[in-house]
Structure formats: structure tokens, C-alpha cells
N, C-alpha and C positions, 0 to 999 in steps of 0.2 A: 726925732726922730718918724715915728714908721711911713710908708708909703709903699700902696694895697694898687695892685697894675687893677685899671676900669676894663682890664680887655675883658669880655666877654670869651667863655670856653665854647671854641666853636667843633661841632664833629664834621672829620672831615671824610668822604662818600670817597673811594678811591674810583672809579672811572674804568669802565674792562672793555674791552678792547680786541677783537677778533683779527690774528697775521691771517690771511689765506696767501702761501705765495709754496710754490713745488719746488723750488732752486734747497732745499737746505740749506747753506751758509747765508743764504738772505733771510730769512725767514730767521734761523736763531740771532743775526747781527738786529733783524730788527724788534724781536722779543728781549731779546741783553737792554738795547737803547730804551727801550720805551718801557721793561720791570723801573731801570735807573730810574728814570726820570716822573718814577712815583705809580706806575697806569698797573692792574692785574691787567693780563694778555694770557690768553690762550690763541694757541697757533696750531693750524694745521697746514695740510699740502695740496691740498684739493677740497672743490666747490663741491665737491661730494663729504666730505668730510664734513665742510662747513655747514651746512645743509645739519648733519647728524648734533651737531654742537649746539644750535643754535636754541634746541629749548633747554637746554641744560644751564649754558651761561648764560644765557639775558644777555651779548655787549650794547652800550654803548655804542658803540661807532666796530665798525669794518672795515678794513685794509684791507684790499683785495693787488 
């Protein structure tokens, strides 16, 4: 007997997160942890860099 899965194909949308942190070690820790959790991550070291990155990346969430 052949059994066919009834699960529909679902496209997964990856959320993009912008991390703004001046401490390099903490910034890298956040970036690594979020990437392992399946997020697309941009990380910058100050607010000005974050403002410049906004039009390019269009993040779903910003962590300051």
C-alpha cells in the first residue's frame, strides 16, 4: 500500500534581523546565535551604520 503525505508544500520565509552593537564580541555572538536559529542577520557597530544599512537590507527586526 502506497501512502502519500498530505502535507502541503510551504515556502519558508527567512526573517532578516539587523543587530546594532558596538562591542565586537557581543555582536558576533548575537550574529552567530541568530544565524544558527535560521535568521538572516546583518550586524553593524553603530547607529549611523544601521541607518545606512536600512534601505539595503529592509530588516524585519532591529536589535539595539
